[in-house]
C-alpha positions, -999 to 999 in steps of 0.1 A, spaced: 189 -68 112 216 -49 93 193 -29 70 165 -13 91 186 -7 122 179 28 134 215 38 127 216 52 92 198 57 59 212 32 34 212 33 -4 211 3 -27 201 -7 -62 186 -36 -81 212 -55 -101 208 -84 -126 242 -101 -131 226 -126 -154 219 -97 -179 255 -86 -182 289 -99 -192 308 -110 -161 336 -86 -171 312 -57 -162 305 -69 -126 336 -55 -109 333 -22 -127 296 -19 -119 302 -26 -82 330 -1 -80 309 26 -96 280 18 -73 303 23 -43 315 56 -57 278 67 -57 272 57 -21 254 24 -29 261 -3 -4 235 -30 -11 223 -48 -43 193 -70 -48 197 -100 -71 182 -132 -84 144 -126 -83 139 -137 -119 168 -162 -122 154 -197 -114 172 -212 -144 206 -200 -132 202 -223 -102 180 -251 -117 185 -251 -155 167 -284 -158 145 -303 -135 164 -316 -105 197 -304 -118 212 -277 -95 242 -255 -101 254 -227 -79 285 -215 -97 270 -184 -113 258 -167 -81 288 -181 -62 310 -160 -84 289 -129 -80 285 -132 -42 323 -138 -37 330 -107 -58 305 -87 -38 320 -98 -5 355 -90 -17 343 -55 -26 323 -50 6 290 -48 -12 261 -63 7 235 -85 -11 197 -91 -7 191 -125 -23 157 -133 -38 137 -165 -42 131 -168 -80 95 -180 -78 79 -151 -97 91 -165 -131 90 -203 -133 112 -217 -160 100 -231 -193 109 -267 -184 85 -264 -154 54 -249 -170 58 -271 -201 59 -303 -181 34 -293 -154 7 -271 -170 -13 -274 -138 11 -249 -123 -1 -221 -146 -27 -195 -136 -58 -191 -158 -82 -164 -169 -117 -165 -156 -128 -184 -187 -102 -211 -180 -76 -201 -206 -41 -207 -192 -16 -180 -191 15 -193 -209 52 -190 -205 68 -158 -219 60 -132 -193 61 -132 -155 37 -141 -127 21 -168 -148 23 -193 -120 -5 -205 -97 5 -208 -60 -24 -231 -52 -10 -258 -75 4 -286 -52 31 -292 -78 41 -256 -80 43 -253 -42 65 -285 -42 89 -272 -68 89 -237 -53 97 -250 -19 125 -271 -34 142 -242 -52 139 -221 -21 154 -249 0 183 -254 -24 190 -217 -27 188 -210 10 207 -240 21 236 -232 -3 237 -194 -3 223 -188 33 257 -189 50 274 -166 25 288 -135 43 278 -111 15 241 -118 21 223 -97 46 188 -105 38 162 -124 17 134 -112 -5 105 -137 -10 93 -139 -46 87 -105 -63 57 -82 -60 32 -109 -49 -2 -105 -66 12 -78 -89 -4 -78 -124 -26 -108 -116 -44 -109 -82 -71 -133 -94 -66 -170 -99 -90 -193 -118 -72 -226 -125 -85 -260 -116 -59 -261 -88 -76 -229 -74 -110 -245 -74 -97 -276 -56 -80 -255 -30 -111 -232 -27 -133 -261 -18 -109 -272 9 -107 -237 22 -145 -234 23 -150 -268 41 -126 -256 68 -144 -223 72 -181 -235 70 -179 -272 78 -213 -279 63 -230 -269 30 -260 -257 49 -238 -232 67 -222 -221 35 -256 -218 17 -269 -196 45 -238 -174 45 -239 -169 7 -276 -165 4 -278 -192 -23 -316 -192 -22 -313 -162 -45 -314 -172 -82 -315 -208 -72 -278 -212 -64 -281 -237 -36 -253 -263 -34 -259 -299 -25 -224 -312 -30 -189 -295 -25 -180 -305 -61 -206 -280 -74 -186 -251 -61 -160 -234 -82 -140 -202 -82 -159 -175 -100 -166 -184 -136 -181 -165 -166 -218 -157 -163 -242 -141 -188 -243 -109 -167 -206 -110 -157 -219 -110 -122 -212 -137 -96 -227 -142 -62 -212 -113 -42 -209 -133 -10 -190 -160 -29 -167 -135 -45 -160 -119 -11 -149 -153 3 -130 -160 -29 -110 -128 -24 -103 -138 12 -92 -172 -1 -67 -156 -26 -52 -135 3 -50 -166 25 -33 -185 -4 -8 -158 -10 0 -155 27 5 -193 30 28 -192 -1 49 -165 15 50 -184 48 61 -216 30 91 -198 17 98 -179 49 98 -211 70 124 -226 47 147 -196 46 146 -193 84 161 -227 87 192 -217 68 197 -179 70 222 -164 93 205 -152 126 211 -115 118 198 -117 82 162 -104 75 133 -116 54 112 -92 34 92 -90 2 84 -60 -20 53 -41 -30 17 -40 -17 -9 -54 -41 -45 -63 -43 -64 -92 -27 -37 -96 -1 -37 -90 36 -2 -75 37 -4 -70 74 -9 -107 80 19 -116 56 43 -92 74 34 -107 108 37 -143 97 66 -142 73 85 -109 72 107 -89 94 96 -57 76 79 -48 43 95 -31 14 77 -11 -12 83 -3 -49 78 34 -54 72 47 -89 58 83 -87 66 88 -124 34 67 -132 17 101 -126 33 113 -159 25 83 -181 12 94 -214 -20 73 -211 -29 83 -175 -18 119 -169 -43 139 -149 -47 173 -166 -66 190 -138 -47 220 -123 -52 207 -87 -40 172 -94 -16 159 -68 2 137 -95 34 123 -80 24 136 -46 -3 109 -46 25 83 -38 26 97 -3 -8 80 1 8 47 -10 36 53 15 10 58 42 -3 23 34 33 9 37 38 27 70 7 10 85 24 -23 79 59 -14 91 65 19 108 101 18 94 104 1 61 125 -1 29 120 9 -7 132 -21 -28 126 -3 -61 127 35 -61 121 54 -94 154 65 -110 146 67 -147 119 68 -173 93 40 -170 78 19 -197 73 -15 -212 73 -20 -250 36 -26 -245 27 5 -225 33 27 -194 54 52 -213 66 81 -191 93 107 -194 128 108 -178 126 123 -143 135 160 -144 165 174 -125 156 171 -88 127 147 -91 148 116 -82 159 135 -51 123 146 -44 109 110 -47 137 96 -26 131 121 2 93 115 -1 100 79 7 123 87 36 99 113 49 72 87 53 93 62 71 118 45 47 153 39 61 165 20 31 163 32 -5 171 9 -34 169 23 -69 155 4 -98 178 -4 -115 215 0 -120 218 -6 -158 188 -2 -182 181 -36 -198 188 -39 -235 165 -69 -241 130 -79 -231 97 -63 -222 113 -37 -199 137 -21 -224 121 13 -217 121 10 -179 153 30 -174 176 27 -144 204 49 -132 225 42 -162 212 42 -198 220 16 -224 256 29 -230 265 27 -193 282 61 -193 279 85 -164 249 108 -168 229 134 -149 210 109 -128 243 94 -115 255 129 -106 222 134 -88 225 101 -70 259 112 -56 242 143 -42 215 122 -27 241 101 -10 256 133 6 221 143 18 213 109 33 246 110 52 233 141 69 201 123 79 216 95 99 204 108 132 168 105 121 171 68 112 146 49 132 124 79 138 87 74 131 61 95 112 39 115 135 2 122 130 -27 130 153 -53 119 128 -58 86 109 -81 69 85 -93 35 95 -92 8 68 -99 -29 69 -94 -56 42 -130 -68 43 -144 -34 34 -116 -28 8 -125 -62 -9 -162 -55 -7 -158 -21 -23 -139 -38 -52 -170 -59 -61 -198 -37 -50 -202 -6 -72 -224 12 -46 -198 7 -20 -170 16 -43 -186 49 -53 -185 63 -18 -153 46 -6 -129 61 -32 -146 95 -32 -140 97 5 -106 81 7 -90 104 -19 -108 135 -6 -96 130 29 -61 125 17 -62 155 -6 -76 177 21 -49 166 45 -21 172 20 -33 206 9 -37 218 45 -4 203 56 -21 180 80 -1 148 87 -23 117 83 -19 79 90 -37 48 80 -46 23 108 -60 -11 99 -88 -27 119 -80 -64 122 -86 -92 147 -54 -83 164 -60 -45 166 -58 -32 201 -74 -1 218 -38 12 223 -32 12 186 -63 34 181 -56 56 210 -24 69 193 -48 92 174 -69 121 185 -93 117 156 -102 87 135 -120 88 101 -138 56 92 -156 68 61 -178 39 51 -175 7 72 -202 -11 52 -193 -45 67 -194 -44 105 -190 -70 132 -199 -68 169 -162 -71 178 -152 -41 157 -182 -21 169 -171 -28 205 -135 -17 198 -147 15 183 -169 21 213 -140 16 237 -119 40 217 -146 67 218 -156 61 254 -120 67 265 -118 101 248 -114 95 211 -132 112 183 -147 90 156 -161 102 122 -182 79 100 -200 87 68 -230 73 50 -236 37 41 -221 24 74 -228 -10 90 -255 -21 66 -238 -55 59 -226 -83 81 -191 -99 75 -205 -121 48 -217 -91 29 -254 -98 37 -276 -67 43 -289 -64 78 -326 -63 86 -318 -41 116 -326 -4 115 -296 14 102 -268 21 110 -271 -14 125 -243 -23 150 -231 13 150 -263 27 163 -252 28 200 -221 48 189 -238 73 165 -271 77 184 -288 79 150 -315 62 130 -317 63 92 -354 62 81 -345 67 44 -315 70 22 -308 76 -15 -281 77 -42 -277 113 -53 -295 114 -87 -275 126 -117 -306 146 -127 -306 168 -95 -286 198 -86 -262 185 -59 -278 186 -25 -261 207 2 -253 203 39 -255 235 60 -230 233 89 -229 265 108 -235 285 76 -209 266 56 -225 248 26 -210 214 18 -219 193 -12 -236 161 0 -217 139 -23 -227 106 -39 -251 91 -14 -273 106 14 -284 91 46 -313 110 62 -305 110 99 -326 112 130 -312 115 166 -324 87 188 -302 88 219 -302 116 246 -267 129 238 -272 129 200 -271 165 187 -280 177 152 -252 199 138 -262 203 101 -292 199 78 -298 191 42 -307 218 17 -316 220 -19 -333 186 -21 -366 170 -14 -354 160 21 -344 196 29 -345 203 66 -337 167 77 -304 161 97 -273 155 77 -247 155 106 -253 143 141 -228 145 170 -231 119 198 -212 120 231 -201 87 246 -185 91 280 -152 110 273 -155 108 235 -174 119 205 -189 103 174 -198 123 143 -222 107 118 -220 124 85 -248 115 61 -228 117 28 -195 108 12 -167 132 19 -155 155 -8 -123 176 -3 -142 206 11 -161 185 37 -129 168 48 -111 201 52 -140 215 73 -138 185 96 -101 190 100 -106 226 108 -135 222 133 -117 194 151 -85 215 154 -64 193 132 -58 215 103 -23 229 97 -8 218 130 27 232 122 17 266 111 35 281 141 67 265 127 63 269 89 43 289 64 40 267 33 23 271 -1 -1 244 -12 24 229 -36 45 217 -6 41 187 16 52 186 53 61 153 68 73 150 104 93 122 118 101 120 156 127 102 177 137 106 213 117 138 217 132 154 186 111 162 155 124 163 120 104 181 93 106 172 57 94 200 34 89 188 -2 81 210 -32 63 189 -59 60 219 -83 81 227 -114 83 263 -100 101 276 -69 83 276 -36 87 303 -9 84 290 26 88 309 59 104 298 92 92 322 119 117 306 143 152 293 139 156 257 129 186 235 120 189 226 83 202 190 83 216 192 47 237 223 54 242 217 92 234 254 96 205 273 112 178 289 91 151 314 98 129 337 77 120 334 41 135 304 22 131 296 -15 129 260 -25 139 253 -61 116 233 -84 113 198 -68 134 210 -39 135 194 -5 146 207 30 148 187 62 148 207 95 153 197 130 
């Protein structure tokens, strides 16, 4: 594959030839090349340029652009245009439209209004992909294909009649009989028992706006399965016609979608759309002094890295964002475009494509600025792009290197989806996820995500010295066994409150808690409680350090010989009962923490487990800086990123090579606002 090849860091941009006079194309491509841009992405919203009327296909428009790109040695990523079906399609076939939960159809005039469970839409989508791939696939300008655009963005729920029909088929394949389904969903509650498959629908409005949670969990799995099958439909067609060396990808990671499965089944690698400027939107700016703001996008990049260790950025922030209906944010300040580019590269991106080349003068996204403003004249961002290109040329040797972390947070889609619909689960899950990330960032502790799936191996877990699995509410015997293997062979596992009290259907277990994890934790939970808003926050005393026992508290009891009490509750009616128990299993250790993790608690775990600030012998950094290591062939490359609008003073006790200047540095270094350094 020509793009993610371990040889270089490549720059690209998103281009929309259908938005501009053909007389601009050559000038635009020439100017792109002058800035170091080698690749353009095209056609993701241009169905009508290929099929202007049903069954009428014309290829002339993109033929001309592709021929020009090839003449000018600009490579092209060609997209399937299925994210915006044309008016002739949705008008003639309204069954292809998605619907709101009340059944109201989403109409033509925006994007992502289609429904990928409609047999008719799948038929027409397959046909446009077949026509596009068969005609354009051999073109020498094309190096890869993007499927659709941001699958499940904006709308990740589907409530059309086509979805209900497909959901029934999906359920029959999963459960075979209604008796089995009724048992799994607990339909005896509130008299929901089904006696015919035709009685089952996708979730619909109810007086309490609350549907059967076990049904909703399966419905979310069904959405993910549908999206994966839609991607696979397109991928299978493209693979018939693409050149052997060309890749297939798609962009973004969105809700209700198993992105790992989609990548395995349909993609060569994933690409992500990174917009850290969302942190500065007028309607969502976090005023708190310690807010991580644009630095939070490093967490999103961790998610991407769990899918593809080396990946691409299909849309990298380059200008102000905003639709005419919202999301208004300022123009990136000098240095921020460089910072956000290097943030992506630091976390594993070997391809960076900026959104977009020219800012559109029509439509909903007239305020979503690209590299050029409306006039098209050179500007400060173009000058910064040229400097970015010089920097990326200095980073060629680290292409193909991978991010290095000794600690990871385990995630799994079943628990993510359960936490979306269960407010009790959601309260502990997001408190802990964000706290662990923030603690790792502020202590300069590299961190990964690793997803627990049917295909996850013990070797994948053993890459990490320590694994946090904050709140695995849904637990299966297979997952518990894998965690036990990891621990027994020397790993350290940390779990929090509310663990393993549901089965994989979301039904609460009648076993003593923590259910299937009891052999690992060596604990029993005789009582538990949500922390009352009336009470002074309860505390956990761990070797004299007082930690807030956040959100929810499991009162623990050791029940296995190796289970050792490390900390007790204070300042509550269950004062003196165990809040943290350590259990030894062969070569490894399990910590059972009775609360959700706040930032302080996460930092104490990092410190006590000897994970905190692992590179302090190499760098002294202020909290405003992130360190991100990438390794290749025994060499480590350190990205130091200053997210502050003030200078940051860092110290290098030992000499290191500055890749941007190709000189050696040691001692005190001052990074300017939004400044970046990369050291070998």
